[in-house]
Rosetta silent file (secondary structure, phi, psi, omega in degrees, C-alpha in Angstrom):
SEQUENCE: MTSQKITNSDQSSEQEYIIQLEDVDKHFTSTSSLFDRLFGNEDHIKAVDGVSLDVGFNDVQGVIGESGCGKTTCLRLIAGFER
SCORE:     score description
SCORE:     0.000 S_00000001
   1 L     0.000  128.726 -178.373   -6.820   -3.792   -6.783 S_00000001
   2 L  -123.772  154.577  165.267   -7.487   -6.573   -9.357 S_00000001
   3 L   -87.220  128.919 -173.522   -5.553   -8.141  -12.146 S_00000001
   4 E  -142.931  141.064  176.192   -7.445   -7.842  -15.448 S_00000001
   5 E   -92.943  131.240  175.108   -6.659   -8.742  -19.085 S_00000001
   6 E  -121.376  125.107  172.850   -7.480   -6.111  -21.638 S_00000001
   7 E  -103.800  133.502 -176.168   -7.540   -6.726  -25.287 S_00000001
   8 L   -97.240  127.609 -172.724   -7.121   -3.750  -27.531 S_00000001
   9 L   -70.120  -24.629  178.441   -9.147   -3.990  -30.771 S_00000001
  10 L   -77.724  -26.496 -178.273   -6.419   -2.142  -32.701 S_00000001
  11 L  -125.167  155.311 -177.939   -3.667   -4.616  -31.590 S_00000001
  12 L   -91.182   -2.774 -177.774   -3.670   -8.223  -31.121 S_00000001
  13 L   -80.791  147.197  171.986   -1.622   -8.142  -27.929 S_00000001
  14 E   -96.077  137.504  177.621   -3.115   -8.508  -24.374 S_00000001
  15 E  -110.084  128.355  174.095   -2.206   -6.166  -21.559 S_00000001
  16 E  -107.916  119.967  178.586   -2.415   -7.513  -18.036 S_00000001
  17 E   -91.319  138.799 -179.313   -2.569   -4.912  -15.298 S_00000001
  18 E  -100.047  -23.932  177.877   -1.127   -5.681  -11.891 S_00000001
  19 E  -130.386  132.443  174.670   -2.360   -2.380  -10.295 S_00000001
  20 E  -144.920  121.067  175.699   -5.583   -0.746  -11.604 S_00000001
  21 E  -119.665  148.829 -178.917   -7.222    2.302   -9.831 S_00000001
  22 E  -141.925  118.588  175.456  -10.316    3.960  -11.099 S_00000001
  23 E    49.490   45.606 -173.357  -11.642    7.221   -9.739 S_00000001
  24 E   -77.800  140.150  179.303  -10.061    6.762   -6.208 S_00000001
  25 E  -129.211  141.887  173.979  -10.846    9.276   -3.521 S_00000001
  26 E  -144.767  115.348 -177.733   -9.413    9.846   -0.105 S_00000001
  27 E  -118.466  138.764 -178.386  -10.720   12.574    2.201 S_00000001
  28 E  -111.535  153.974  178.769   -9.547   13.335    5.669 S_00000001
  29 E  -107.947  130.684 -176.142  -11.482   15.095    8.398 S_00000001
  30 E  -119.069  134.410  170.756   -9.920   17.997   10.221 S_00000001
  31 L  -121.546  134.109 -179.994  -11.172   19.578   13.456 S_00000001
  32 L   -93.511  -10.609  179.470   -9.419   22.622   14.827 S_00000001
  33 L  -156.424  165.305  171.769  -10.584   22.655   18.401 S_00000001
  34 H   -59.225  -34.744  171.017  -12.480   20.648   21.025 S_00000001
  35 H   -51.945  -56.899  177.395  -15.436   22.920   20.422 S_00000001
  36 H   -51.319  -44.252  176.634  -15.414   22.056   16.822 S_00000001
  37 H   -66.594  -37.463  177.684  -15.429   18.236   17.683 S_00000001
  38 H   -62.052  -42.989 -173.905  -18.195   18.611   20.202 S_00000001
  39 H  -103.026    9.041  173.634  -20.486   20.420   17.832 S_00000001
  40 L    74.497   22.054 -179.334  -19.622   18.749   14.636 S_00000001
  41 L   -89.231   93.586 -179.069  -17.954   21.596   12.899 S_00000001
  42 L  -123.604  140.335  174.648  -15.485   19.575   10.724 S_00000001
  43 E   -94.008  138.216  172.928  -13.526   20.383    7.588 S_00000001
  44 E   -99.041  123.324 -178.505  -13.017   17.807    4.899 S_00000001
  45 E  -107.828  125.672  178.967   -9.678   17.800    3.147 S_00000001
  46 E   -82.886  105.901 -174.442   -9.365   16.174   -0.192 S_00000001
  47 E   -88.238  -42.662  178.216   -6.021   14.354   -0.214 S_00000001
  48 E  -135.199  130.987 -179.141   -6.784   12.284   -3.353 S_00000001
  49 E  -143.304  109.735  168.528   -9.753   13.078   -5.625 S_00000001
  50 E    76.973   32.748  176.922  -10.578   11.168   -8.778 S_00000001
  51 E   -83.013  132.588  173.103   -7.235    9.387   -9.499 S_00000001
  52 E  -127.656  138.957 -176.344   -7.102    6.685  -12.037 S_00000001
  53 E  -149.104  140.821  172.091   -4.022    4.593  -12.820 S_00000001
  54 E  -122.151  124.527 -179.815   -3.158    1.484  -14.801 S_00000001
  55 E  -124.372  115.745 -176.891    0.104   -0.355  -14.163 S_00000001
  56 E   -91.756  168.109  175.482    1.016   -3.310  -16.403 S_00000001
  57 L   -59.551  132.211 -173.394    3.473   -6.073  -15.743 S_00000001
  58 L    68.775    7.539  167.355    7.055   -4.765  -16.210 S_00000001
  59 L   -74.342  151.381  173.508    5.962   -1.152  -16.254 S_00000001
  60 L  -122.416  118.234  178.366    7.913    1.476  -14.416 S_00000001
  61 L  -118.121  146.679  176.546    5.880    4.457  -13.117 S_00000001
  62 L  -116.487  146.224  168.976    6.921    7.626  -11.363 S_00000001
  63 L  -113.069  116.931 -179.570    4.665    9.880   -9.224 S_00000001
  64 L  -127.334  155.181  172.703    5.554   13.559   -9.267 S_00000001
  65 L   170.077  178.529  175.352    3.863   16.662   -8.168 S_00000001
  66 L   -58.162  161.256  171.909    3.802   19.614   -5.800 S_00000001
  67 L   -62.890  132.137  174.664    4.246   19.292   -2.098 S_00000001
  68 L    84.866   11.331 -176.274    1.007   18.364   -0.478 S_00000001
  69 L   -94.896    1.439  174.275   -0.750   17.188   -3.680 S_00000001
  70 L   105.596   13.980  179.401   -1.453   13.513   -2.521 S_00000001
  71 H   -60.748  -61.436  177.817    1.428   11.504   -3.858 S_00000001
  72 H   -50.884  -39.355  179.433    2.148    9.767   -0.572 S_00000001
  73 H   -67.870  -42.782  179.311   -1.554    9.114    0.183 S_00000001
  74 H   -59.924  -39.163  179.001   -2.041    7.660   -3.217 S_00000001
  75 H   -73.136  -37.085  173.622    0.849    5.311   -2.795 S_00000001
  76 H   -62.376  -37.289  178.157   -0.350    4.461    0.753 S_00000001
  77 H   -65.139  -43.076  179.056   -3.751    3.592   -0.724 S_00000001
  78 H   -66.428  -37.358 -179.636   -2.056    1.185   -3.350 S_00000001
  79 H   -72.553  -22.599 -177.425    0.012   -0.434   -0.521 S_00000001
  80 L   100.092    2.007  177.994   -3.042   -0.955    1.626 S_00000001
  81 L   -73.227  -27.040  173.412   -1.860    1.349    4.447 S_00000001
  82 L  -116.464  166.290  176.264   -4.873    3.598    4.026 S_00000001
  83 L  -134.750    0.000    0.000   -8.513    2.879    3.238 S_00000001
């Protein structure tokens, strides 16, 4: 996450982002049994796939969605708890 100043050609004001995500992905590996682990039969679960977000100074954002859609994983990525 980096802070970046963006100048809009239509407006003379500058927008500084304190959080900026671009095309973020987080996939987990799932194995159902010891046999699957031994022989490399793994399923990849897409928890977050292609998320982009810009949060400016003094902006208030809400994250909403269905159960299991990746809200918590996305916020954990922002906080640095996940890589």
